[in-house]
C-alpha positions in Angstrom: 44.5 135.1 -32.9 47.4 134.6 -30.4 46.9 132.0 -27.7 48.0 132.6 -24.2 50.5 129.8 -23.4 49.8 130.2 -19.7 46.2 129.0 -20.3 47.0 126.1 -22.6 49.5 124.4 -20.2 47.0 123.9 -17.4 44.4 122.5 -19.8 46.9 120.1 -21.2 48.0 119.0 -17.7 44.4 118.5 -16.7 43.7 116.4 -19.9 46.8 114.3 -19.2 45.8 113.8 -15.5 42.2 112.8 -16.3 43.4 110.4 -19.1 45.8 108.8 -16.8 43.2 108.4 -14.0 40.6 106.8 -16.3 43.2 104.5 -17.8 44.2 103.3 -14.4 40.6 102.4 -13.4 39.8 98.8 -13.8 36.9 98.2 -16.0 33.6 96.8 -14.6 34.0 93.4 -16.3 37.4 92.9 -14.9 36.2 93.7 -11.4 33.1 91.4 -11.5 35.4 88.4 -10.9 37.2 90.1 -8.0 36.3 90.7 -4.4 37.6 93.1 -1.7 39.8 91.2 0.8 40.7 92.8 4.1 43.8 92.0 6.0 45.9 90.4 3.2 47.6 93.5 1.6 51.3 94.1 2.3 52.5 97.5 3.6 51.9 100.1 0.9 50.3 97.6 -1.5 46.6 98.0 -0.6 44.0 98.9 -3.3 42.1 101.2 -1.0 40.9 101.6 2.6 38.1 101.1 5.1 39.3 103.0 8.1 41.8 105.0 10.1 45.3 105.1 8.9 44.6 104.5 5.2 43.1 106.9 2.7 43.4 104.9 -0.5 45.7 102.9 -2.7 49.2 102.3 -1.4 48.7 104.0 2.0 48.6 101.0 4.3 51.2 101.4 7.1 51.7 97.7 8.0 51.4 94.3 6.4 47.9 92.7 6.8 46.3 95.9 8.1 42.7 94.9 9.1 41.1 98.0 7.5 43.0 97.9 4.2 41.8 95.8 1.3 43.0 94.6 -2.0 41.1 93.0 -4.9 41.6 89.3 -5.2 40.0 86.6 -7.4 36.4 85.9 -6.2 36.4 83.0 -3.7 40.0 83.2 -2.7 39.9 85.9 0.0 38.9 83.6 2.9 41.6 81.1 1.8 44.4 83.7 1.8 46.7 83.9 4.9 46.4 87.0 7.1 48.6 87.3 10.2 46.1 89.8 11.9 42.8 88.1 11.2 41.1 86.2 14.0 40.7 83.2 11.6 44.2 83.5 10.1 42.6 84.2 6.7 41.5 87.2 4.8 38.1 88.7 5.5 35.3 90.1 3.3 34.8 93.0 5.8 37.1 95.1 8.0 37.9 93.4 11.3 39.7 94.0 14.6 43.2 92.5 14.7 43.7 89.5 16.9 45.9 90.0 20.0 49.5 89.3 19.4 
């Protein structure tokens, strides 16, 4: 039987893409000692998003964007500096940036 190379390349690419995606996902045990912290990520360094302007990892447009979060060690979020937060520290939920 002769295989059609045009059909095997997409399958190989899909396998590689899925393997890469699953390898990049943090396992549940590693995430259990982390929390989402809003307003502390630097431009383009967020883990994901909560609102307008960000769609997911690496899409934050500015430092300390109030709707972008990053995973931090549990208990450290509200101790981490944030230039946009009303308290000056990271928040466990999205917030409205303080007036400049």
